C-alpha positions in Angstrom: 284.2 117.3 208.6 286.7 115.6 207.3 288.0 116.6 203.9 286.4 113.4 202.1 282.9 114.0 203.5 282.4 117.0 201.7 282.2 115.0 198.0 279.1 114.2 197.1 277.9 110.5 197.4 276.0 110.6 194.7 278.9 111.2 191.8 281.0 108.8 194.1 278.7 106.1 193.9 277.5 106.6 189.6 278.7 104.9 186.6 282.3 104.4 186.2 283.5 107.0 183.4 284.4 106.1 180.3 287.6 107.4 179.2 287.8 105.8 175.3 284.9 105.5 172.2 282.5 102.5 171.8 282.8 99.5 169.5 282.3 100.5 165.9 281.1 98.6 162.7 284.5 100.6 161.0 286.2 97.6 164.1 284.6 95.5 163.0 285.1 94.9 159.4 288.8 95.7 160.1 288.6 92.8 162.2 287.1 90.4 158.8 289.7 92.2 156.5 292.6 91.0 159.1 290.7 87.7 159.3 290.0 86.9 155.1 293.9 88.9 154.4 295.8 86.5 156.7 296.5 82.4 157.4 296.6 81.8 160.7 294.6 84.8 163.0 293.9 83.4 165.6 291.7 85.9 168.6 293.0 87.0 171.9 289.6 88.7 173.5 290.9 91.4 176.2 288.2 92.6 179.6 286.2 95.7 179.0 287.7 98.6 181.5 287.0 101.7 183.3 289.6 102.9 179.9 288.3 101.3 176.6 285.5 98.7 175.4 286.0 94.7 175.1 288.9 94.4 172.6 290.2 91.8 170.1 294.1 91.6 169.0 293.5 89.1 165.6 296.5 87.6 165.6 297.9 85.9 162.4 300.5 83.3 161.9 303.7 85.9 161.4 302.7 87.3 164.6 301.1 90.4 162.3 298.5 92.0 165.0 295.7 94.1 165.4 293.7 94.8 167.9 289.9 96.3 167.6 287.5 97.0 169.7 283.8 95.0 169.3 281.6 96.0 171.9 280.7 92.5 173.6 282.7 89.2 174.3 279.7 88.5 172.1 280.7 90.2 169.1 283.9 88.9 168.8 282.6 85.0 169.1 280.0 86.3 166.5 283.5 87.2 163.6 285.3 84.1 165.5 282.6 81.4 164.6 281.2 82.8 160.9 285.3 82.9 159.1 286.2 79.4 161.7 288.5 81.5 163.5 289.8 80.0 167.0 288.6 82.5 170.1 291.5 82.8 173.7 290.9 85.2 176.1 294.2 87.3 176.8 294.0 87.1 180.5 294.0 83.4 180.7 296.5 82.4 178.1 298.5 85.4 177.7 299.6 86.3 174.2 301.7 84.1 171.4 305.3 84.5 171.4 305.5 84.7 167.6 303.5 88.4 168.3 306.6 89.9 170.5 308.8 88.5 167.7 307.0 90.5 165.0 307.4 93.5 167.4 310.6 93.0 167.8 311.3 93.2 164.1 308.3 96.1 163.9 309.7 98.8 165.7 307.6 101.8 163.6 304.8 99.6 164.7 305.5 100.8 169.0 303.0 103.2 170.3 304.3 106.9 170.4 
């Protein structure tokens, strides 16, 4: 009997463990507040992973941005349509240069 064959098959075949929390009303409210308080906002959809629920990066005309969980691409689409905000798939389009420029100008916002 090999070392790895001792693991139970049911534990190995179960659903992956979520390491993070799911989207909340506060997440969706934060996205809406960002959209209504800034101009030129675009949404960049990020797919669900085993560690994080579906997220949206909202980027304003000047590059300022926030990332919040939406729970599903559909929820992101609802907010985007409600506020006439373009919604892009980040994996296909990437992020705009203005976001990177804003990050360089605001190093205090970098994750620690």
